N, C-alpha and C positions, 0 to 999 in steps of 0.2 A: 571654399567650394570650387570644385573643378569646373573649368569652362569647356563646354562641348559645342562644336559647330556641326550642324546637320545640313548637308548639301543635297538638295532635292531637284528632281526633274520630272519630265512628263509621266514616267512610269508610276509614280506615287498617285497622281491624279487619275490616270487611266483606270485604276481599279475602282474609282468612284463613278466611272462612266464618262469622263471627259475624253472626247475624241481628240486625236492629235493628227498632224499632217502626215505622219508616217503610217497611219492606219490606212488599209485599203479602202475603207468607207469613211475616212476622216473628213472633217469639214473643209480641208484644203483640196479635196477631190474635185477635179474639173478646173482648178485654178493653178496657173503657174505661180510658184511661191513669190516671185518678184512682182507679180501683178497686184498682190494684196498685202505684201509685207515689205515694202521698200518706199523710199521717198519718190522714186521715179513712178512707181505704180500709183501712188497717191496723186501726183501731178497729172497723170494720164487719165485716171478715172476714179474720182473721189467717191462717186455714188457706189461703185463696186466695192471699194474698200470699206465704206461705211456699212454696207449690207453684210459683208463678210463678218465684221466684228459684232454687228447687231445679232447675227445668228449665234455666234460664240457666247455672247452675253446672255442671250435667252437660255441657251443650254446650260450654262453655268448655274443659273438660278434654279434649275430643275434637279440638281444633284446635291449630294451631301458628303461631308468628310468621311473617311474610312478609318479602319483600325490603325493604320500607319500614322495618319495625322494625329489621332488621339494619343497614340503611344509617345509621341514627341512631347505633347503637353504633360503627360505623366512623368516623363524624364525630367522635365523642368521643375518638378516639385522638389527635387533633391540636388539638381545640378544647375549651374548657370548655362542655359541653353540659348543659342542663337541659330536661327534658320536662314540660310541663303538659298533662295529658290530661283530656278530658271522659269518657273511657271508664272503665268499671268493671272491665274485664278486666285480666289481668296479662301481656299479650303483650309489652309493652315490657320488663318485667323478665326474662321468659324469653328474650328476644333479647340480654340482657346489659346493658341500660341500667340504670345505677345511680341516677341522680338523676331520679326520677319523682315528680311531685306529682299526685295524683288529686283533681280538683275535686269529683267527684260520688260519692266513696267507692270501695269495692273489693268485688267480688263474692265473692272468696275470704276475706272477713273478716266477722265478726259483732260486734255491740256489745251489751253488757249494759245493760238498761234501769234497773238499780239502781245499780251502781257505775261504769258507763260504760267499763269495760274493753273493749278491742278484741282479739278473738281470731282467730287463723287458723282457717279452716273450709273443708274440701273436700267434705264429705258433705252429705246432705240435712239440713234444719233443720226442727224442729217445736217446738211449745210444750212438749214433753216434755224438750227439751234445756235445761239450765240452766247458768248461770255457776257457778263455784266458790263464789261468795258466795250462791248460791241465787236470783239474779235471772233473769228471763226474757231471752231473746236475740232480737234482730231483725237483719235484714240491715244491713250497714254501708254503706248507700246514702243519698245525699242525695235526698230525695223532693221533689216539687213542693210549694211552700209552706214549705219549710224553708230556713234560712240555709245559705250555702256557707262552712263554717268556714275553708277554705284560700284563700279569695279574696284576702285581704290578703297572704298569702305569695306567691301567684301574681303579684299586681301588683308586689310588690317584685322578684321574679325578672325580670320583663319590664323593669322600670325600670333594672335593672343590666346589661342585655344590649345588644350592639352589632348583632346580627342576629337577626331573627325569621323562622322558617319556619312557615307555616300549612299543614297538610295533613290532609285527611279531615274537615274541618269547614267549614261555610259561614259561620261566624262571624256568624250571624243571631240566635242565642238569647242573651239577656242573663241574668245578668251576665257570662258568659264572653266574650261578644262585645266587651265593653268593654276587655278586657285589652290589646289592641294599642295602645290609646290611651296606655298607660304607657311605650311604647318611646321612648327618647330621640330627639330631632328628627333626629339624624344617623344613626339606625339604619336599616339596609336591611331590606326585607321581601320574602320570597319566598312567594307564594301558589300552592299546587298544588291544582288542582281541575279535573275534566273539564268542569264547567259553573260557572265562577266567578261569584259575585255579590258585589258590594262593599257592605259595610255602611258606616255613617257614618264610622267611624274610618279604614277603608281608603280611602274616597273622599277624605278629607283628606290621605292619604299617597301619592297616586298618583305624585308626583315621585320617590319612592324605592321604588316598588313594582314587582316583577317577577312577572308572572303566567305560570304554566306550566299550560296546559290539558291535563293528563294525569291519569291515575289515580295513586294513591299509590305503587304498586309500580314504576312506570316514571319518574314525575316526580321523586320524592324522591331516588332514586339519582343522577339526573342533576345535581340541585342539589348533592348531597353531593360528587360527583366534581369539579364546578366549584370548589367552595369549597376542597377539598383541593389542587387544582391551583394555587390562589392563594398557597399557603404557600411 
């Protein structure tokens, strides 16, 4: 069974209604990025950071997976599929995807600052909420300036794959953008984006690159159907 890795970003979730900081009316509007998504911002104003992620968590619970998420699940019925996502939402899992690696953490989880336990969390979070060990809790999100703990695992997954599908991400932000460079030389790449822009790794891979200039909800189902037809 061929192994396929699907690299996803904000674009796939945007079609479900998830706002991103790049949107003019996004949830980061009015906030400097570093004030709500950095260790320094956390130390300066924890209440602001907590409120920011509480709003994101509430919005996440109000949206549903879309056709792109479900098409990945369909692909997994015939291929060995693993998802590497830069998104912190759980729409992949709610669409039935089992093998999902979150590079930047998960919105519906929190982490203890004392014992480092990771807990499921759906409600609002404040400094009054404590871990069972008595430690304070923070959003389980990889902030700017922090290491990406899952990067090595992600690189391994890509290196073991025969096909890579890139959808919903411009692959311009590093270190996530470097992952496609780990795909074996024989590996095929499908890049789905209405306005594709090639990074360094993709430029070097144009001989095995297929570009689909469409949104995730239309382009990804087409790629999936073509791959299923090849079986």
